C-alpha positions as CSV (number, residue, x, y, z in Angstrom):
1,X,-14.8,-127.6,-136.1
2,X,-14.9,-123.9,-135.6
3,X,-17.0,-121.8,-137.9
4,X,-15.1,-119.9,-140.6
5,X,-14.1,-116.4,-139.7
6,X,-15.0,-113.5,-142.0
7,X,-13.5,-110.1,-141.0
8,X,-15.3,-108.2,-143.7
9,X,-18.0,-105.8,-142.3
10,X,-21.6,-106.5,-143.1
11,X,-23.8,-104.1,-145.0
12,X,-25.6,-102.9,-141.9
13,X,-22.3,-102.3,-140.1
14,X,-21.0,-100.4,-143.1
15,X,-24.0,-98.1,-143.2
16,X,-23.8,-97.4,-139.4
17,X,-20.1,-96.6,-139.8
18,X,-20.8,-94.2,-142.6
19,X,-23.4,-92.4,-140.5
20,X,-21.0,-92.0,-137.7
21,X,-18.2,-91.0,-140.1
22,X,-20.5,-88.3,-141.6
23,X,-21.1,-86.8,-138.2
24,X,-17.5,-86.9,-137.3
25,X,-16.5,-85.4,-140.7
26,X,-18.7,-82.3,-140.2
27,X,-17.5,-81.9,-136.6
28,X,-13.9,-81.9,-137.9
29,X,-14.8,-79.5,-140.7
30,X,-16.1,-76.9,-138.2
31,X,-13.9,-77.6,-135.2
32,X,-10.4,-78.1,-136.7
33,X,-10.3,-74.8,-138.6
34,X,-11.5,-72.9,-135.5
35,X,-8.8,-74.5,-133.3
36,X,-6.0,-74.0,-135.9
37,X,-7.1,-70.3,-136.4
38,X,-6.9,-69.5,-132.7
39,X,-3.5,-71.2,-132.4
40,X,-2.2,-69.3,-135.4
41,X,-3.3,-66.0,-134.0
42,X,-1.6,-66.9,-130.6
43,X,1.6,-67.9,-132.3
44,X,1.6,-64.8,-134.6
45,X,1.1,-62.6,-131.6
46,X,4.2,-63.9,-130.0
47,X,2.3,-65.6,-127.2
48,X,1.3,-62.2,-125.7
49,X,-2.3,-62.2,-124.5
50,X,-3.1,-58.5,-125.3
51,X,-1.6,-58.8,-128.8
52,X,-3.7,-62.0,-129.3
53,X,-6.8,-60.2,-128.3
54,X,-5.9,-57.4,-130.6
55,X,-5.6,-59.8,-133.5
56,X,-8.9,-61.6,-132.6
57,X,-10.7,-58.3,-132.5
58,X,-9.5,-57.2,-136.0
59,X,-9.0,-60.3,-138.0
60,X,-12.3,-61.4,-139.4
61,X,-13.5,-65.0,-139.7
62,X,-13.4,-64.8,-143.5
63,X,-9.7,-63.9,-143.4
64,X,-9.0,-66.8,-141.0
65,X,-10.9,-69.3,-143.1
66,X,-9.2,-68.1,-146.3
67,X,-5.8,-68.4,-144.7
68,X,-6.6,-71.8,-143.3
69,X,-7.8,-73.2,-146.6
70,X,-4.9,-71.8,-148.7
71,X,-2.2,-73.1,-146.3
72,X,-3.8,-76.5,-145.3
73,X,-5.2,-77.6,-148.7
74,X,-2.0,-79.5,-149.7
75,X,-1.8,-81.1,-146.3
76,X,-5.4,-82.2,-146.2
77,X,-5.2,-83.6,-149.7
78,X,-2.0,-85.4,-148.9
79,X,-3.6,-87.0,-145.8
80,X,-6.6,-88.2,-147.8
81,X,-4.5,-89.6,-150.7
82,X,-2.2,-91.5,-148.3
83,X,-5.2,-92.9,-146.3
84,X,-7.1,-94.1,-149.4
85,X,-4.0,-95.5,-151.2
86,X,-2.8,-97.5,-148.2
87,X,-6.3,-98.4,-147.1
88,X,-7.1,-99.9,-150.5
89,X,-4.0,-102.1,-150.4
90,X,-4.7,-103.3,-146.9
91,X,-8.4,-104.0,-147.7
92,X,-7.4,-105.9,-150.9
93,X,-4.9,-107.9,-148.9
94,X,-7.5,-109.0,-146.3
95,X,-10.3,-109.7,-148.8
96,X,-8.2,-111.9,-151.1
97,X,-7.9,-115.6,-150.3
98,X,-4.6,-116.6,-148.6
99,X,-2.3,-118.9,-150.6
100,X,-2.9,-122.6,-150.0
101,X,-6.4,-121.9,-148.5
102,X,-9.1,-124.6,-148.8
103,X,-12.5,-123.2,-149.8
104,X,-15.2,-123.6,-147.2
105,X,-17.7,-126.4,-147.9
106,X,-21.1,-127.2,-146.5
107,X,-19.5,-129.4,-143.8
108,X,-18.2,-126.4,-142.0
109,X,-14.6,-127.0,-142.9
110,X,-11.9,-124.4,-142.6
111,X,-11.8,-121.6,-145.0
112,X,-8.8,-119.3,-145.8
113,X,-7.0,-120.4,-142.6
114,X,-6.7,-124.0,-143.4
115,X,-3.4,-125.2,-144.7
116,X,-2.6,-128.2,-146.8
117,X,0.2,-129.3,-144.6
118,X,-2.0,-129.8,-141.5
119,X,-0.5,-126.9,-139.5
120,X,-2.8,-124.9,-137.2
121,X,-4.4,-122.0,-138.9
122,X,-3.3,-118.4,-138.0
123,X,-5.7,-116.2,-136.0
124,X,-7.9,-113.7,-137.7
125,X,-6.3,-110.4,-138.8
126,X,-7.9,-107.3,-137.4
127,X,-8.9,-104.9,-140.2
128,X,-6.5,-101.9,-140.2
129,X,-7.9,-98.4,-139.5
130,X,-7.2,-97.2,-143.1
131,X,-8.9,-100.2,-144.5
132,X,-12.0,-99.5,-142.4
133,X,-12.0,-95.9,-143.6
134,X,-11.9,-97.1,-147.2
135,X,-14.8,-99.4,-146.5
136,X,-17.0,-96.5,-145.4
137,X,-15.9,-93.9,-147.8
138,X,-18.0,-93.4,-151.0
139,X,-16.1,-93.5,-154.3
140,X,-16.9,-89.9,-155.2
141,X,-15.1,-88.7,-152.1
142,X,-12.0,-90.7,-153.0
143,X,-12.1,-89.4,-156.6
144,X,-12.6,-85.8,-155.3
145,X,-9.7,-86.1,-153.0
146,X,-7.3,-87.0,-155.8
147,X,-8.7,-84.2,-158.0
148,X,-8.2,-81.8,-155.0
149,X,-4.6,-83.0,-154.8
150,X,-4.1,-82.6,-158.5
151,X,-4.8,-78.8,-158.3
152,X,-3.2,-78.1,-154.9
153,X,0.1,-80.1,-154.9
154,X,3.3,-78.6,-156.2
155,X,4.1,-79.8,-159.7
156,X,7.3,-81.4,-158.3
157,X,5.2,-83.8,-156.2
158,X,2.4,-84.5,-158.7
159,X,4.1,-87.6,-160.2
160,X,3.6,-89.3,-156.8
161,X,-0.1,-89.3,-157.6
162,X,0.5,-92.0,-160.2
163,X,1.4,-94.8,-157.7
164,X,-1.2,-93.4,-155.3
165,X,-4.0,-93.7,-157.9
166,X,-2.8,-97.2,-158.9
167,X,-3.0,-98.3,-155.2
168,X,-6.3,-96.6,-154.3
169,X,-8.2,-97.9,-157.3
170,X,-6.1,-101.2,-157.6
171,X,-5.0,-100.5,-161.2
172,X,-2.7,-103.2,-162.4
173,X,-1.0,-103.6,-165.8
174,X,-3.3,-106.5,-166.5
175,X,-6.3,-104.1,-166.4
176,X,-5.0,-102.0,-169.3
177,X,-6.0,-104.8,-171.8
178,X,-6.7,-108.5,-171.6
179,X,-4.2,-109.2,-174.4
180,X,-0.5,-108.7,-174.0
181,X,0.3,-106.9,-177.3
182,X,-2.4,-104.1,-176.9
183,X,-1.4,-103.8,-173.2
184,X,2.2,-103.2,-174.1
185,X,1.2,-100.6,-176.7
186,X,-1.0,-98.7,-174.3
187,X,1.8,-98.8,-171.7
188,X,4.3,-97.5,-174.2
189,X,1.9,-94.7,-175.2
190,X,1.4,-93.7,-171.6
191,X,5.1,-93.6,-170.9
192,X,5.8,-91.7,-174.1
193,X,3.2,-89.1,-173.2
194,X,4.7,-88.7,-169.7
195,X,8.2,-88.5,-171.1
196,X,7.2,-85.8,-173.5
197,X,5.8,-83.8,-170.6
198,X,8.7,-84.1,-168.2
199,X,11.8,-85.0,-170.3
200,X,13.1,-81.4,-170.6
201,X,12.7,-81.0,-166.8
202,X,14.4,-84.2,-166.1
203,X,17.4,-83.2,-168.3
204,X,17.7,-79.8,-166.6
205,X,17.5,-81.4,-163.1
206,X,20.2,-83.9,-164.0
207,X,22.4,-81.1,-165.3
208,X,21.9,-79.1,-162.2
209,X,22.6,-82.1,-160.0
210,X,19.2,-81.9,-158.4
211,X,18.9,-85.6,-157.5
212,X,15.7,-85.1,-155.4
213,X,13.9,-83.7,-158.4
214,X,15.2,-86.5,-160.7
215,X,13.8,-89.1,-158.3
216,X,10.5,-87.4,-157.7
217,X,9.8,-86.9,-161.4
218,X,11.3,-90.1,-162.9
219,X,10.7,-92.8,-160.3
220,X,6.9,-92.7,-159.6
221,X,5.8,-94.0,-163.1
222,X,8.0,-97.0,-162.6
223,X,6.4,-97.7,-159.2
224,X,2.8,-97.3,-160.4
225,X,2.8,-100.6,-162.1
226,X,3.7,-102.7,-159.1
227,X,2.0,-101.1,-156.1
228,X,-1.5,-102.6,-156.6
229,X,-2.5,-106.0,-155.5
230,X,-2.6,-107.9,-152.2
231,X,0.2,-108.2,-149.7
232,X,1.0,-111.4,-147.9
233,X,-0.7,-111.7,-144.5
234,X,2.7,-112.2,-142.9
235,X,3.8,-108.8,-144.2
236,X,0.5,-107.1,-143.6
237,X,0.4,-107.8,-139.8
238,X,3.5,-105.6,-138.9
239,X,3.3,-103.3,-141.9
240,X,-0.2,-101.9,-141.4
241,X,0.2,-100.5,-137.8
242,X,3.7,-99.2,-138.5
243,X,2.6,-97.5,-141.7
244,X,-0.5,-96.0,-140.2
245,X,1.5,-94.6,-137.2
246,X,4.1,-93.2,-139.6
247,X,1.5,-91.4,-141.7
248,X,-0.3,-89.9,-138.6
249,X,3.0,-88.8,-137.1
250,X,4.1,-87.2,-140.4
251,X,0.8,-85.3,-140.6
252,X,1.3,-84.0,-137.1
253,X,4.8,-82.9,-138.0
254,X,3.6,-81.3,-141.2
255,X,0.8,-79.5,-139.4
256,X,3.2,-77.5,-137.2
257,X,4.3,-75.1,-140.0
258,X,0.6,-74.5,-140.7
259,X,0.2,-73.1,-137.2
260,X,3.2,-70.7,-137.6
261,X,2.1,-69.4,-141.0
262,X,1.1,-65.8,-140.8
263,X,-2.6,-64.9,-141.2
264,X,-1.9,-61.3,-142.3
265,X,0.2,-60.3,-145.3
266,X,3.8,-59.2,-144.8
267,X,4.4,-55.6,-145.7
268,X,7.0,-52.9,-145.3
269,X,5.6,-49.5,-144.3
270,X,7.7,-46.4,-144.9
271,X,7.3,-43.9,-142.1
272,X,8.5,-40.3,-142.0
273,X,10.7,-39.4,-139.0
274,X,10.8,-36.1,-137.2
275,X,14.3,-35.4,-138.5
276,X,13.1,-35.5,-142.1
277,X,14.3,-39.0,-142.8
278,X,12.4,-42.2,-143.4
279,X,12.1,-45.5,-141.6
280,X,11.0,-48.9,-142.9
281,X,8.7,-50.8,-140.5
282,X,8.5,-54.5,-141.5
283,X,5.4,-56.4,-140.2
284,X,1.8,-57.2,-140.7
285,X,-0.8,-54.4,-140.8
286,X,-3.6,-55.3,-138.3
287,X,-6.0,-52.4,-138.8
288,X,-6.1,-48.8,-140.1
289,X,-8.3,-46.0,-138.9
290,X,-8.4,-42.2,-139.2
291,X,-5.7,-41.8,-136.6
292,X,-3.3,-44.8,-136.6
293,X,-2.1,-47.7,-138.6
294,X,-1.5,-50.7,-136.3
295,X,1.4,-52.8,-137.4
296,X,2.4,-56.1,-135.8
297,X,6.2,-55.9,-136.3
298,X,8.2,-58.8,-137.6
299,X,10.7,-58.5,-134.8
300,X,7.9,-58.5,-132.2
301,X,5.6,-56.0,-130.6
302,X,2.8,-53.7,-131.8
303,X,3.5,-50.3,-133.3
304,X,0.9,-47.5,-133.7
305,X,2.0,-45.4,-136.7
306,X,0.1,-42.1,-137.3
307,X,-1.5,-42.2,-140.7
308,X,-0.1,-38.8,-141.6
309,X,3.4,-40.1,-141.2
310,X,2.9,-43.0,-143.7
311,X,4.8,-42.4,-146.9
312,X,4.5,-45.7,-148.6
313,X,3.7,-49.4,-148.3
314,X,4.9,-52.5,-150.3
315,X,3.8,-56.1,-150.1
316,X,6.6,-58.7,-149.5
317,X,6.7,-62.5,-150.0
318,X,7.5,-64.8,-147.1
319,X,10.7,-66.7,-147.1
320,X,8.8,-70.0,-147.7
321,X,7.5,-68.5,-151.0
322,X,10.9,-67.9,-152.4
323,X,11.8,-70.6,-155.0
324,X,14.4,-73.3,-154.2
325,X,14.5,-75.1,-157.6
326,X,15.3,-73.6,-161.0
327,X,13.1,-76.1,-162.9
328,X,10.1,-75.6,-165.0
329,X,7.5,-77.9,-166.7
330,X,6.2,-76.2,-169.8
331,X,6.5,-72.7,-168.4
332,X,5.2,-73.7,-165.0
333,X,7.6,-73.6,-162.1
334,X,7.9,-76.9,-160.3
335,X,7.2,-75.4,-156.9
336,X,3.8,-74.0,-158.1
337,X,0.6,-75.9,-158.0
338,X,-1.7,-75.9,-161.1
339,X,-3.8,-73.2,-159.4
340,X,-0.7,-71.1,-158.6
341,X,0.8,-71.5,-162.0
342,X,-2.4,-70.4,-163.7
343,X,-2.7,-67.5,-161.4
344,X,0.9,-66.4,-162.2
345,X,0.1,-66.5,-165.9
346,X,-2.9,-64.1,-165.3
347,X,-0.9,-61.9,-162.9
348,X,2.8,-62.3,-163.5
349,X,5.0,-62.0,-160.4
350,X,6.3,-58.5,-160.0
351,X,9.8,-57.5,-159.0
352,X,10.5,-57.8,-155.3
353,X,11.0,-54.4,-153.8
354,X,14.3,-53.5,-152.3
355,X,12.7,-52.7,-149.0
356,X,11.7,-56.4,-148.7
357,X,15.3,-57.5,-149.1
358,X,16.6,-55.2,-146.5
359,X,17.2,-56.6,-143.0
360,X,15.0,-55.5,-140.1
C-alpha cells in the first residue's frame, strides 16, 4: 500500500514561502511603480526621445508616485480581492475530504483517494497558485485589501465585494446562526438594509433601461450566499488553471489604460497673438520659468509660450472622468468611489469651462 498523500504545506514550508513572498512583495512595491512611471512618460511624450527626456527632467518622483497610486489603486485592490477570493475557494476545495473517502487508519490504508467501489484512486491535485498565495498571506493583509477596495472602487462595483468577502472568508448562511429561525431573521435584516440603501438607485436604473447597473447592484447579494464552500475535485482540476489565467490576462489588459493615463493635469492656456486675438493651447504644462511656459500639446509636440503672452489658464477634466451613468446612491454618484464622493462634498465640482469643450 502506498502512503497517504497530503498536499497541504507544512509549517516550515509556509514560513519559508512567507519570507520569500515578503522579499518579492517589497521588490514589486519599488520596481513596478518605477517601470510604470517611465512607460507612462514615454507614452505621454508620444514616443519621442527628447520629449521623454524633457518630462523626466521636470516631472518629480512625488508627482509620478501620486499619479501612479491614484490611477492604479482600484486595479491593485481588484487583483488582490480576486486572488484572495478564488484562492480561498480553491484551498477549501483541496483541504476538505472528497466524497466517499475512507479515513486513513493505522494500517496505512488509503485516505481521501480511496473509493468504496474499488476503483483506482485519482492522482494528487497540485495546489493552485492562488491557493498557495492564500496559504502564505496573513489575515490582516487580506482584510486590508478588502478595506482598500471598499474606499477605492466605484460605488457601482462595490456590491461585487459581497460575494468576494463570502468566498475569501468562507462565509456561508449556516454561519449566521446555528438555528434556522434566527438565521432567517438575520438574513432578512441584512437584505432589508441593503434594499434600503440601493432600492431608489435600482428603480432609477430600471427606468433608464440601464441593465448593467441593475445586474451589478441587484445580483451580487444573491450570489453571496452560495459562493462559499468546497468545489468538487473534478470541477477544480480544469477550473483552477483557467480561472487563474483569465484573472492574470484581465489584469494585464486593465493595466494598459494605466500606462496611457496622463501624469500631468490637462489645461487650456489662453495665449495672446500678435494680431491682437487670442489662441487656446490645449495640453499639459510641463514647467514654467521667468521666460517660457512649456506646454506638451494634446495634439502632439512641445510648445514654448512666452509668459508675457499668457492671458489665462483653466483646468479641464479628461474624457475618462466624464460621467456615463445618471445614477446616484444617497447623493453619491455611482461612478465615484467613497473617497471621491467625500471629496466632491468638500469641494463640489465646478462648471466645466467652455474652452475645455472646444475642439483642438
